[in-house]
C-alpha positions as CSV (number, residue, x, y, z in Angstrom):
1,M,-3.4,15.3,14.9
2,N,-0.8,16.3,12.3
3,I,-0.3,13.1,10.2
4,L,1.9,12.5,7.2
5,A,1.4,9.4,5.1
6,F,3.0,8.3,1.8
7,D,2.8,5.2,-0.4
8,T,5.7,4.0,-2.5
9,S,4.7,0.4,-2.6
10,T,3.5,0.4,-6.2
11,G,4.1,2.6,-9.3
12,I,1.3,5.0,-8.1
13,F,3.1,7.3,-5.7
14,S,0.8,9.2,-3.3
15,I,1.3,11.4,-0.3
16,S,-1.2,12.9,2.2
17,L,-0.9,15.4,5.1
18,K,-3.7,15.9,7.6
19,T,-3.6,18.7,10.0
20,D,-6.3,20.0,12.4
21,Q,-7.3,22.6,9.8
22,N,-6.5,21.1,6.4
23,R,-6.0,18.0,4.3
24,F,-3.6,17.8,1.4
25,D,-3.4,14.9,-1.1
26,F,-1.3,14.2,-4.2
27,S,-0.9,11.1,-6.4
28,C,0.9,10.5,-9.7
29,D,2.0,7.5,-11.7
30,M,5.7,7.8,-11.0
31,G,6.8,4.6,-12.7
32,F,8.8,3.5,-9.6
33,K,10.9,6.7,-9.5
34,H,10.1,7.3,-5.8
35,S,13.7,7.8,-4.7
36,E,13.9,10.9,-6.9
37,T,10.8,12.5,-5.6
38,L,9.8,11.3,-2.1
39,V,11.9,13.6,0.1
40,T,11.1,16.6,-2.1
41,E,7.4,16.0,-1.9
42,I,7.5,15.6,1.8
43,E,9.2,18.9,2.1
44,L,6.7,20.5,-0.2
45,F,3.7,19.1,1.7
46,L,5.0,20.2,5.1
47,K,5.6,23.6,3.7
48,R,2.0,23.7,2.4
49,G,0.8,22.8,5.9
50,D,3.1,25.3,7.4
51,L,4.7,22.6,9.5
52,S,8.0,21.1,10.3
53,V,8.8,17.4,10.9
54,S,8.7,18.1,14.6
55,D,5.1,19.3,14.4
56,L,3.9,15.9,13.2
57,D,2.1,13.5,15.6
58,L,2.3,10.4,13.4
59,I,4.1,9.1,10.2
60,V,2.5,6.2,8.2
61,C,3.7,4.1,5.3
62,P,2.8,0.7,3.8
63,R,4.5,-2.5,5.1
64,G,4.1,-4.6,2.0
65,P,3.8,-6.6,-0.1
66,G,4.7,-4.5,-3.1
67,S,7.7,-3.3,-5.0
68,F,10.9,-4.4,-3.2
69,T,12.7,-1.0,-3.9
70,G,9.6,1.1,-3.3
71,L,9.0,-0.6,0.1
72,R,12.6,-0.1,1.2
73,I,12.6,3.5,0.2
74,G,9.3,4.3,1.9
75,M,10.1,2.5,5.1
76,A,13.7,3.8,5.3
77,T,12.4,7.4,4.8
78,A,9.6,6.9,7.4
79,K,12.1,5.4,9.9
80,G,14.6,8.2,9.3
81,L,12.0,10.9,10.0
82,S,10.7,9.0,13.0
83,L,14.0,8.3,14.6
84,G,15.4,11.8,13.9
85,S,12.4,13.6,15.4
86,G,11.0,11.2,17.9
87,I,7.6,11.1,16.0
88,P,6.0,7.7,16.2
89,M,5.7,5.7,13.0
90,V,3.0,3.1,12.0
91,T,3.2,0.7,9.1
92,V,0.1,-0.7,7.4
93,P,-0.2,-3.8,5.2
94,T,-0.4,-2.8,1.6
95,M,-3.4,-5.0,0.8
96,D,-5.4,-3.5,3.8
97,M,-4.6,0.0,2.4
98,I,-5.9,-0.8,-1.0
99,A,-9.0,-2.6,0.2
100,Y,-10.0,0.0,2.7
101,G,-13.4,1.7,2.2
102,F,-15.1,-1.2,0.4
103,D,-16.8,-2.7,3.4
104,Y,-20.2,-1.8,1.8
105,F,-19.6,-4.2,-1.1
106,E,-21.7,-7.3,-1.0
107,G,-19.1,-9.9,-1.8
108,I,-15.4,-10.2,-1.7
109,V,-12.8,-7.4,-2.4
110,V,-9.6,-8.5,-4.0
111,P,-6.7,-6.0,-4.3
112,I,-4.2,-6.8,-7.1
113,I,-0.5,-5.8,-7.5
114,D,1.7,-7.1,-10.3
115,A,4.4,-9.2,-8.7
116,R,6.1,-9.8,-12.1
117,K,6.9,-13.2,-13.7
118,K,3.1,-13.5,-14.4
119,R,2.3,-13.6,-10.7
120,F,0.3,-11.2,-8.5
121,Y,0.2,-10.2,-4.9
122,T,-3.3,-10.3,-3.5
123,A,-5.6,-11.0,-0.5
124,V,-9.3,-11.5,0.1
125,F,-11.5,-9.1,2.1
126,S,-15.2,-9.4,3.1
127,K,-17.1,-6.5,4.7
128,G,-13.8,-4.8,5.6
129,D,-12.3,-7.9,7.3
130,K,-9.2,-9.7,5.8
131,I,-10.2,-13.4,5.3
132,S,-7.0,-14.6,3.8
133,D,-3.3,-14.2,4.2
134,N,-1.2,-12.0,1.9
135,L,-0.7,-14.1,-1.2
136,D,1.7,-14.4,-4.1
137,L,-0.2,-16.3,-6.8
138,T,-0.5,-17.1,-10.5
139,P,-3.7,-15.8,-12.3
140,E,-4.8,-19.4,-12.5
141,E,-4.4,-19.9,-8.7
142,I,-6.3,-16.6,-8.1
143,S,-9.1,-17.6,-10.5
144,T,-9.6,-20.8,-8.5
145,I,-10.1,-18.8,-5.4
146,L,-12.5,-16.4,-7.1
147,K,-14.7,-19.3,-8.4
148,E,-15.8,-20.0,-4.8
149,H,-17.5,-16.6,-4.6
150,E,-20.6,-15.1,-6.2
151,R,-19.7,-11.4,-6.2
152,I,-16.1,-10.1,-6.6
153,L,-14.7,-6.6,-6.8
154,L,-11.2,-6.4,-8.2
155,T,-9.2,-3.3,-7.3
156,G,-5.6,-2.1,-7.1
157,P,-3.0,-0.5,-9.4
158,D,-2.6,-3.6,-11.6
159,V,-6.2,-4.9,-11.8
160,L,-6.4,-4.1,-15.6
161,E,-3.3,-6.1,-16.3
162,F,-4.6,-8.9,-14.2
163,S,-8.0,-8.8,-16.0
164,K,-6.3,-9.9,-19.3
165,Y,-5.9,-13.4,-17.7
166,M,-9.5,-13.5,-16.5
167,D,-12.9,-14.3,-18.0
168,I,-14.7,-11.1,-16.7
169,N,-18.3,-12.1,-16.3
170,G,-21.4,-10.8,-14.5
171,K,-20.2,-11.6,-11.0
172,I,-16.8,-9.9,-11.3
173,Y,-16.6,-6.1,-11.0
174,I,-13.6,-4.0,-11.7
175,D,-12.9,-0.8,-9.7
176,K,-12.8,2.0,-12.3
177,L,-10.7,4.1,-9.9
178,N,-8.0,1.4,-9.6
179,N,-5.2,4.0,-10.0
180,K,-6.4,6.3,-7.2
181,S,-4.3,7.7,-4.3
182,W,-4.2,5.3,-1.3
183,S,-2.2,7.6,1.1
184,G,-5.5,8.9,2.4
185,N,-6.5,5.4,3.4
186,L,-3.1,5.2,5.2
187,I,-4.1,8.1,7.4
188,D,-7.3,6.5,8.5
189,L,-5.8,3.0,9.0
190,G,-2.7,4.5,10.7
191,I,-4.7,6.4,13.3
192,K,-6.8,3.3,14.1
193,Q,-3.7,1.1,14.4
194,Y,-1.8,3.5,16.5
195,K,-4.7,4.0,18.9
196,E,-5.1,0.1,19.2
197,F,-1.5,-1.1,19.2
198,G,0.8,2.0,19.4
199,A,3.8,2.6,17.2
200,S,5.4,0.1,15.0
201,S,8.8,-1.3,16.2
202,D,12.0,0.4,15.0
203,S,13.2,-3.0,14.0
204,E,10.3,-3.8,11.7
205,G,11.2,-4.3,8.0
206,P,9.2,-4.5,4.8
207,L,7.0,-7.5,4.3
208,Y,8.2,-9.6,1.4
209,L,6.4,-12.6,0.1
210,R,9.5,-13.8,-1.9
211,R,13.2,-13.0,-2.3
212,S,14.2,-10.2,-4.5
213,E,16.1,-10.8,-7.8
214,A,19.3,-9.4,-6.1
215,E,19.0,-11.9,-3.3
216,I,18.4,-14.8,-5.7
217,G,21.5,-13.7,-7.7
218,I,23.6,-13.7,-4.5
219,T,22.6,-17.2,-3.7
220,R,22.6,-18.6,-7.2
221,K,25.5,-20.9,-7.9
222,P,28.0,-19.9,-10.7
């Protein structure tokens, strides 16, 4: 299968292309400048794989939670490619993408994304299974959850920022590759999801756990 996957849900932009012969991966701390680079990077990757959009078998992107703007850009681009070419698209929960590959860890895995205003998006995984909802919590609320477990692995793009609020002790481990590329995980999860459930709906939108500042501003009384 020829599969294109890209992640614009956090400040760490990543893109991967899997073909029957090759695998191409790229990631960079873009600082949320995804709109300036995404289409160009897609074109470059397809050229590297000697493919056109019509040669793809699947397109994968994160569903959320994450950056409001990043999620909108990523999903709009994926939908545009999918609808324009008839190629199926699959969206994967961001937390599942970040926690993927840690099923060997003897304890819980907790992805961390900065949600601003001293809050963080997170979820709890155990042996590869998601055992909580997607959450939007304060560091104190997350700390309460962590106290219930004996071994904890914190991972994700903003784990170092989150760790400033934590008492890091012997039972808490921090993923030292917290800023790695996750688009490769999207490929694996996208294949699995597509085989089990088929393509995502064209009407599916990003998963937000709260309203954006723009939406709050619209509804705020003068």
